[in-house]
C-alpha positions as CSV (number, residue, x, y, z in Angstrom):
1,S,17.2,1.8,-6.2
2,I,16.4,2.0,-10.0
3,V,18.8,-0.8,-10.5
4,L,16.9,-2.8,-8.0
5,G,13.7,-2.3,-9.9
6,V,15.4,-3.4,-13.2
7,S,16.8,-6.4,-11.3
8,I,13.4,-7.4,-10.0
9,S,12.0,-7.1,-13.5
10,S,14.7,-9.1,-15.2
11,Q,14.5,-11.8,-12.5
12,I,10.7,-12.1,-13.0
13,S,10.9,-12.4,-16.7
14,K,13.8,-15.0,-16.6
15,P,13.2,-17.1,-13.4
16,K,15.2,-20.1,-14.6
17,R,18.4,-18.1,-15.3
18,C,18.3,-15.9,-12.3
19,M,18.3,-16.7,-8.6
20,L,16.3,-14.5,-6.2
21,V,17.8,-13.8,-2.9
22,P,15.0,-13.7,-0.2
23,L,14.0,-10.0,-0.1
24,K,11.9,-8.9,2.9
25,G,11.9,-5.1,2.4
26,C,12.1,-3.0,-0.7
27,L,12.6,0.8,-0.4
28,L,11.8,2.4,-3.8
29,W,11.1,6.0,-2.6
30,Y,11.0,8.4,-5.5
31,C,12.5,6.0,-8.1
32,S,10.2,6.8,-11.2
33,I,8.4,3.5,-10.7
34,S,5.6,3.5,-13.3
35,S,2.5,1.2,-13.7
36,N,4.8,-1.1,-15.7
37,G,7.0,-1.4,-12.6
38,C,4.0,-2.2,-10.5
39,H,3.1,-5.0,-12.9
40,H,6.4,-6.6,-12.3
41,L,6.2,-6.1,-8.5
42,S,2.7,-7.6,-8.5
43,T,4.0,-10.6,-10.3
44,L,6.8,-11.0,-7.7
45,L,4.2,-10.5,-4.8
46,Q,1.9,-13.2,-6.2
47,Q,4.7,-15.9,-6.4
48,N,4.9,-16.6,-2.6
49,S,7.4,-13.9,-2.3
50,S,9.3,-13.2,1.0
51,L,8.7,-9.5,0.4
52,T,6.8,-8.1,3.4
53,H,7.6,-4.4,3.3
54,L,7.3,-2.3,0.2
55,D,7.7,1.5,0.0
56,L,6.7,3.1,-3.3
57,G,6.5,6.7,-1.9
58,L,6.5,9.6,-4.3
59,N,6.2,7.2,-7.4
60,H,3.4,8.3,-9.8
61,I,2.0,4.8,-10.1
62,G,-1.6,6.1,-10.9
63,I,-4.7,3.9,-11.2
64,T,-3.0,1.3,-13.5
65,G,-0.2,0.7,-11.1
66,L,-2.5,0.5,-8.1
67,K,-4.7,-2.0,-10.0
68,F,-1.6,-4.3,-10.5
69,L,-0.7,-4.1,-6.8
70,C,-4.3,-4.7,-5.8
71,E,-4.3,-7.8,-7.8
72,A,-1.4,-9.1,-5.8
73,L,-3.0,-8.1,-2.5
74,K,-6.1,-10.2,-3.3
75,K,-4.0,-13.3,-3.7
76,P,-3.2,-15.6,-0.7
77,M,0.5,-16.1,-1.8
78,C,1.0,-12.3,-1.1
79,N,2.8,-11.9,2.2
80,L,3.0,-8.2,2.1
81,K,2.6,-6.7,5.6
82,C,3.5,-3.0,5.1
83,L,2.7,-1.0,2.0
84,W,3.6,2.7,1.7
85,L,2.0,4.7,-1.2
86,W,2.8,8.1,0.1
87,G,2.2,10.6,-2.6
88,C,1.6,8.2,-5.4
89,A,-1.3,10.0,-7.2
90,I,-4.1,7.8,-5.8
91,T,-7.5,9.3,-6.4
92,P,-10.9,8.8,-5.0
93,F,-11.8,6.7,-8.0
94,S,-8.9,4.4,-7.2
95,C,-10.2,3.7,-3.7
96,E,-12.9,1.3,-4.9
97,I,-10.1,-1.0,-6.2
98,L,-8.1,-0.6,-3.0
99,A,-11.1,-1.2,-0.9
100,S,-11.9,-4.5,-2.7
101,A,-8.3,-5.7,-2.2
102,L,-8.4,-4.7,1.5
103,G,-11.5,-6.7,1.9
104,N,-9.7,-9.8,0.5
105,N,-6.3,-9.4,2.1
106,R,-5.3,-11.1,5.4
107,S,-1.7,-10.1,5.7
108,L,-1.4,-6.3,5.3
109,I,-1.0,-4.7,8.7
110,S,0.2,-1.2,7.7
111,L,-0.9,1.0,4.7
112,D,0.3,4.5,4.2
113,L,-1.8,6.6,1.8
114,G,-0.6,10.0,2.9
115,Q,-0.4,12.9,0.5
116,N,-2.9,11.3,-1.8
117,S,-6.1,13.3,-2.5
118,L,-8.7,10.6,-1.6
119,G,-11.5,13.1,-0.8
120,Y,-14.6,12.2,1.3
121,S,-15.7,9.6,-1.3
122,G,-12.4,7.8,-1.3
123,V,-12.1,7.7,2.5
124,K,-15.7,6.6,2.7
125,M,-15.0,3.6,0.5
126,L,-12.0,2.6,2.5
127,C,-13.8,3.0,5.9
128,N,-16.9,1.2,4.7
129,T,-14.8,-1.8,3.8
130,L,-12.9,-1.7,7.0
131,K,-16.1,-1.5,9.1
132,L,-17.6,-4.6,7.4
133,Q,-14.5,-6.8,7.0
134,N,-12.5,-8.6,9.5
135,S,-9.3,-6.8,8.4
136,S,-5.8,-7.5,9.5
137,L,-4.9,-3.8,9.0
138,R,-3.7,-2.2,12.1
139,T,-2.4,1.1,10.8
140,L,-3.9,3.3,8.1
141,R,-2.4,6.7,7.3
142,L,-4.5,9.1,5.3
143,R,-4.6,12.6,4.1
144,I,-7.8,13.9,5.6
145,D,-9.6,17.0,6.4
146,E,-9.9,16.7,10.1
147,S,-12.3,19.6,10.4
148,D,-14.9,17.7,8.2
149,P,-17.6,16.3,10.4
150,R,-18.4,13.6,7.9
151,I,-14.8,12.4,7.9
152,Q,-14.9,12.4,11.8
153,K,-18.1,10.4,11.8
154,L,-16.5,7.7,9.4
155,L,-13.3,7.5,11.5
156,K,-15.3,7.1,14.7
157,E,-17.4,4.3,13.2
158,V,-14.3,2.5,12.0
159,Q,-12.6,2.8,15.3
160,E,-15.8,1.5,17.2
161,S,-15.9,-1.5,14.7
162,D,-12.2,-2.3,15.0
163,P,-10.6,-0.8,18.1
164,Q,-7.2,-2.2,17.2
165,L,-7.0,-0.1,14.0
166,T,-5.1,3.1,14.3
167,I,-5.9,5.8,11.7
168,E,-3.3,8.4,11.5
169,S,-3.7,11.9,9.9
170,D,-1.0,12.6,7.3
171,K,1.6,15.3,8.0
172,Q,3.2,17.4,5.3
173,D,6.7,16.3,6.2
174,P,7.3,12.9,4.4
175,N,10.1,12.0,6.9
176,N,7.8,12.4,9.9
177,N,6.7,8.9,10.9
178,R,8.1,7.4,7.6
179,P,9.9,4.2,7.6
180,S,13.7,4.3,7.6
181,S,16.0,1.8,6.1
182,H,16.4,0.0,9.5
183,D,12.6,-0.8,9.2
184,F,13.5,-3.0,6.3
185,I,16.2,-5.0,8.0
186,F,15.1,-8.0,10.0
């Protein structure tokens, strides 16, 4: 998988010398993808890419990497439908950037933010955007405190404003409800 990341990077930086094969799914689970790798992926996603499924689970992309990915999500040429950021060190502060991208994106249908400590403030930013926007998102996976009445109220409000959106509570087991390699083959 690391070779794939290098391959994507080299193909982006030398588009005239390398030919990209249409790539619909990219499973980069626990591949030491950094913010620099996210920069290259963002460039790819903004170039009318055929990439529709991207799994960056357990890569410490941090706020800088998330910013790069969100830049791509805001662009109309980005065709990403499923983005898995399970355990990617996304913080409540990062949610403002992500909420802005979700408000501008019309292709993303599934977003996995499980095992990220978003806190009440992060979940609130995401929910407020989803309540106000006509979002294409149909599945959102979060690490939430289900016993917190404030969280329950937010989730209920989002569900009332968009009944087609399913918000799932994260489980500790990363393989539970995770995409498998066959999810990336079309």
